[in-house]
N, C-alpha and C positions, 0 to 999 in steps of 0.2 A: 718413530718412522717405520720400524718393522711392522707395527700394527696396521699402519696405513697401506703398506705394500700388500700385506696379507688380505686386507679387505678388498683391495683392487683385484687381486688374483681370484678371490672367492667370487666377486661380482662377475669377473670375466668368465669363469667356469659356469656360473649360473646362466649367463646369457647364452652360452653355447649349448647348454643342456636344454634351455627353453627353445632354441632354434631347432634342435634335433626333434623335440616333441612336436613343434608346430609343423615341421617339414613332413613328418609322418601323418599328422592330422589332415594336412592339406591334400595329400595324395588321393583319398576317396573323392574329394570335391573336384579335383582336376580330372580324375577318371570319369566322373559323372558328366562334366562338361564335354569331354571328348566323345562319350557315348551318345550324348544328346546331339552334338554336331554331326555325328556319324549317321544319323537318320537321313540327313540331306546329302552327306558326302561320306561314303564308306571308307575313304582313305584314312579318316580319323580313327576308325576301328583297327585297321591293319597296323596303325602306328603304336598301339598300346603296349605290346611287348617291349619294343625298343625304349619307350618312355620309362619302363620299369627296369631297364638295364639289360633286358634279354635281347634276342635276335641272334643272327648267325655270327660266328667268330670270323673275323677278317684275317688278312695276312698280318702276322705280328710285326711290331716295330714300325719304323718310319715316322711319318708326320701326321699329326691330327690337327685339322683346322676346324674351328667352330665359327659359324656365321649365322646369326639369329634368323634373319628373313631375307627377302629378295634383295634389298639394297646391300646388305653385308655380303651375301653370296656373290653379287656382281662385283663388289669391291675386292673380294678375295680371289677373283678369277686370275688376275695378273700374278699374284703370289703363287697360286697353285700351278699355273703354267710354268713359272720359273722353277718351282720345286721339281716338277716332272722332267724338266730339261737338265737340271743340275744334279739331281739324285734319281736317275732313271730306275735304279734297282730297289728303291725304297718304297714301301707301301704308303699310300696316301688315303686318308680318311677325312671326309667332310661331314660335319654334323650341322643340323639346323634345329630351330625350335618350332617353326611354323610349317604348316602344310604347303603354303605358297612358296616358302623358301626351299622346301624339299623338292617340289615339282620343278622349280626353276633350276635347281642344281642338277636334277636328273636330265633335263633337256640340254643343259650346257655340257654335261660330261657323258652323254649317252654313248655307249660302246667303248668307253675308255676305262683304263684300270684305276678307277676311283671308287672307293667304298663310300656310299652315301647312306646316312642313317640319322635318326633323331637323337638329340641330346637327352640323357635320362633326367628324371626328376632329381632334385638335389637332396636325396636321402642317402645315408651311408651305404645301405645295401645295394641300391640301384646304381650308384656311382661305382662301387666295387665290381659289380657284374659287368658294367660297361667297360671298365678298365681291363678286366680279365679277358674280354673278347677282343678289344682293339690293341692293347699292349703298345701304346705309342712310345717313342723315344723322345719326341719333342712335341709339345702342345702349343698351338698359337690360337688365341681367342681374339676375335675382331671387336673393336670398339669398346663397349661397356657391358661386360658380363661378369658380375661378381657373385660367384656361387661358393660359399664357404666349404661345404663338404668336398666339392670337386677340387678346389684349390689345395686343401689339406691332403687329399688323397694323392694328388700329383707330387706333393712334397714327400709324402710317406714312401712313394715308389721311386723317388729321385728322378722324376720326369721334369726337365726344364719347362717352365710355364712362361710364355711370353704373351703380353697383351699388345696387339698391333693396332695402329690408328686409334689409340685410346682416347676416349673423351668422357667428360663428366659435366653435366649441367649443374648449375647452382641448386636447382630443386633436388637433384639426385644426391648431392653432397649433404644437404639438410636432412634428407631421409636416412642416409647411411649413418649419419652422426648419432641418430637415436639408438643405434646398436653399435656404437663405436668400437668396443672391445672385440666384437665378433668380426667386424670388417678389418680391424687392424691385424687380428690373428690370420685372417684369410690372405690379406695382402703380404704378410710376412712370408708366404709360400711362393710369391711371384718372383721369378728370376729377373725379369726385365719388363719395363713399361715403355712402349714407344708412343708418346703422346702426340696428339694432333697440334696442340698449341701450348705456349708457355703457361697459359692459365689452366689448361687441363693438367699439365704436369704439376703445378702447384696444388691443385685439388687432390690428385692422387697421393702426393706426399703428405698433405694435411690429414688424409684419412689413414695413413700408416704405411704407405709404400716406402721402401728403402730409397732415400734420395739419390745415392750414387748409381742406382739401377734404373733411374727414370731419365729418359732422353726425349727431347722434342724432335720428331722426325717428319711431321706433317701428316697429311691425310692421303691414304692409299687411293682414294677415289680420284685424285688428280692424276694418277698413273694409268687411268683407263686407256685401253688401246682398242681401236675399232678394227675387227677382223675384215679382211678383204671380201669374204663372202657376204658380209652384211652390206657393204657398199654395192656389190654386184646385184644382189637381190633387190635392194632399194631402187637401183637404177631401172631394173626390169619393172618394178611396181609403177614407178613414175612414168615410164614410157606407156604403160597400159592405161593409166589414169589420164594422161595428157600433160605434157611438159609445161604448157602455158596455163594450166588450171590452178587456181589458188588452193593450196592444201595446208591445213594446220592440224596439229596433234594436240589432243587433251590427254595427257598421260598420267597414269596413277591417280585417277580421280576417286573420290569417296562420296558416300551419301552426304547430303548437306551442301554439295556444290554442283550436283548434276543438273539441277534446274538452271543454274547460272551458265553452265557450259552450253546447254541447249539454247538458252535465250541469246547468248552471244553469237552462236552460229546462225540463228534466225536473222539477227541484225546484219550479220555479214552477208547472208544470202540476198538481202534487199539491195545490196550494192553489187555483189558478185554472185549472180544466180547459179553459176557452175561451181561455186566453191565446195570443197570436200573437207569434211571433218573426219579425221581418223581418231576414234575414241577408244582408249584403253583403260577401263576401270582397273583399280589396284588389285581387287580381290575377286576371285571367281563368284563369290556370293552376290556380287553386284552385276554380273553379266545379264541375268534375266530381268532384274528391275530396270536396267538401262534400256534393254530391248523393249520392255513394256512402255517405258516413257516415250520412246521414239514412235511406237505404234499409236499411243494415245494422242500424240501431236501430229500424226499422219506425216512423219518425216521419212522419206524414202531411204532405206538402209539395207545393207547386206552384212551378214555375219562372216567373219574370217573362217570360223570353223566349218562353214557350209560352202566353202570354195572362195568366198570373198571376191567375186568378179565384179569390179566396179564399172558401171555403165555411165552413159552421159547423164541419165536422170537420177543417179545415186547421189544422195547428199551426205550420207554418213557410212563409213566403214567401221563396224563394231568389232574391235579386237577382243574376242571372247576366248582367247588362248594365251597362256603365259609364255614368256620367252621371246617375243617378237617386237617388244617396244623399241629397242635400239634401231631396228630396221624402219620402224614407223618414223622416228625422228629423222633418220637419214633421208627418207623419201619426201619429207615435208619442207615447207617454206618457213614456218614459224612454229615454236613449241610452247605450249602452256603446261607447266608441271603442277599436278594436283596435290591434294592434301594441304593446300595453302589458302583456299577460300573457306575452309572450315578449320576447326581447332586441332586438326591432326598435327600440324607443325611442319609440313613440307616434306618433299622427297628429293631425290638426287637431281640436281640441276646441271651437273657436270657432263652428263651424257649428251644432251643436246648441244652444250657448249663445245664438247669435243668434236662435234660434227659441224661446228661453225654456224649454228642456227641462232636467231634472235630468241631469247628466253623470256617468257612472261610467267609471273607467279602472283598469288594472292598475298595478303599481308601476314598470314599466320606462318611464320618461318622459324619458330623457336628451336626446331630440331636441326636446322641446317644454316644457322647463323654464320658460321665460319665460311661455308661455301658461298653463300649469297653475298657476304661482305666482299669477297675477292672479286666476284663478277660485277657487283655494283661499283666498286672502286674503278673498275676498267670500263664502266659505262656499257656493260654487256648484258644487263638484266634490268627488267622493269617490273615494278610492283603495281598491280591493278587491284583496287578495292572491291570491285563488283562486276556484274555482267556487262553493264554499260561501258565501263572503262576497258574491260577486256575486249569488247567488240570494237571500240574506238582504236585501240592500239593494233588490233589485228588489221583493221582497215588501213591504218597508216603504213604498216610494214608491207602489206600486200600492194599498196599503191606506190611504195618507194623501194623498189628492189635493190637499188644501189646502196641506200642507207642501211637496208636490212643486211646486205652482205658485209658492210663495214662493221655493223654491230656484232655479227657472227664472228668475224675475224678478230675483233677485240676479245671476245670470250675465249676463242681458241688460243690466242696468245697468252691470255691470263692463265689459262690452264697449263700451258707449257712451262711458264715461269715458275709454277708452284709444284712441278713434278719433283720426284726425288725420294719420296717416302719408301718406295719399293726397294731402291738401291740400298738405303740405310738398313732396312729390315733384312735384306739378303745378307748383308755383312754381319749383322748380329746373329742370324741363324747359322751362318757358316761357322762363326766362332763357337757358338753353343754346341753345334754338332761335333766339332773337332774335340771339344773338351767335355763332352757329355759323360755322365757317370753311368755305370751299368745298372739297369733297372733291377731292383731287388725282387725276390719272389714274394707273392702275396703272403701275408701273415696268417690268413684264414683259409680254410679249405672251402673256397667259394668258386669252384671251377666253372669254366665256360659251359659246362653241360648242365648247370643248375637251372 
């Protein structure tokens, strides 16, 4: 028996050493990718020091929230607002992994006391540099971010680490099990897991999370709140466009479904010549290709970044700026949420539901199954397989405003019934904050001036 235990321990150490080696080997590749992308968008270049753990030192202590990209940043907004209200004297740091997430965070928190930076690569040195600069007292990671070096460093410094709105797909579990000892070691450093569903909780425990520390709290995205200014600006937009004009949004679209969106709008225009499409591609890299597509098909459009003045002959408002999609949903009659007519897996359907809008999606929903299941059960969401079906359902909802309002109301009610994750998370954070341990000094001389 002792020999078996020794073999397992040796295998575990070997896997961790292999991960350390691979993490360092991957850094030049990742840097190369960012340097290449920086040729088109220089923000990739300015991000490189932070991805290596450098960057300015922020106010020490307080809370550190990590949200991968736009969707997670939006979901974290309610939590961050709550933390600023309940702990006004504590520093607040928000990290993202993507450029779009960073830009969205900067727009949300412009002029406010929030430090926004990139998450470092998961190498021991980069993580230690980052920790020395931020010095958080509590860390909250959104959804699914399993970074072994980051987790272990939090444990080494006695920083409580919480995973909020945690989820794991079956595919992710299968991948993580290939390096089971590494993930088990990482999850042993986690203080608490707030899972979205019972199935997510089971998956985290199966991978090595401490069962008593795993709790089902639901999805923070259900706790979305719509700021008053969003409703006011949306009302102004709609007044300018025309209250009786049919308006729909194609939000967070990707390459591979853009032709379908344009085709659906052309079909809608055959019945409603004044119909307006508010088109918001998911990534800035798609702004120019969508504009070129509209020009190719001689579709009259205006770009939001150029003033976005919609006239009677405007058929498309191209949203080529991040951070305004919520206002688009608020100003529209019907919402199509992209990433679902192609293999991306779907995006946040709860934002239009929170605005009581009928929601249409494509069939590729693997990333948002839990969200779409709630809305489908409430008959507040429809799945359309292609452009023809999309245009048919758009025509129906535009022609039946009473039924559209009822569908939107069902979605809003379903969202309200599933709220509560934020309250449970707040309770956990309060308990952790009151009982937190003092952060130990770094064991290496890797000061913030390195």
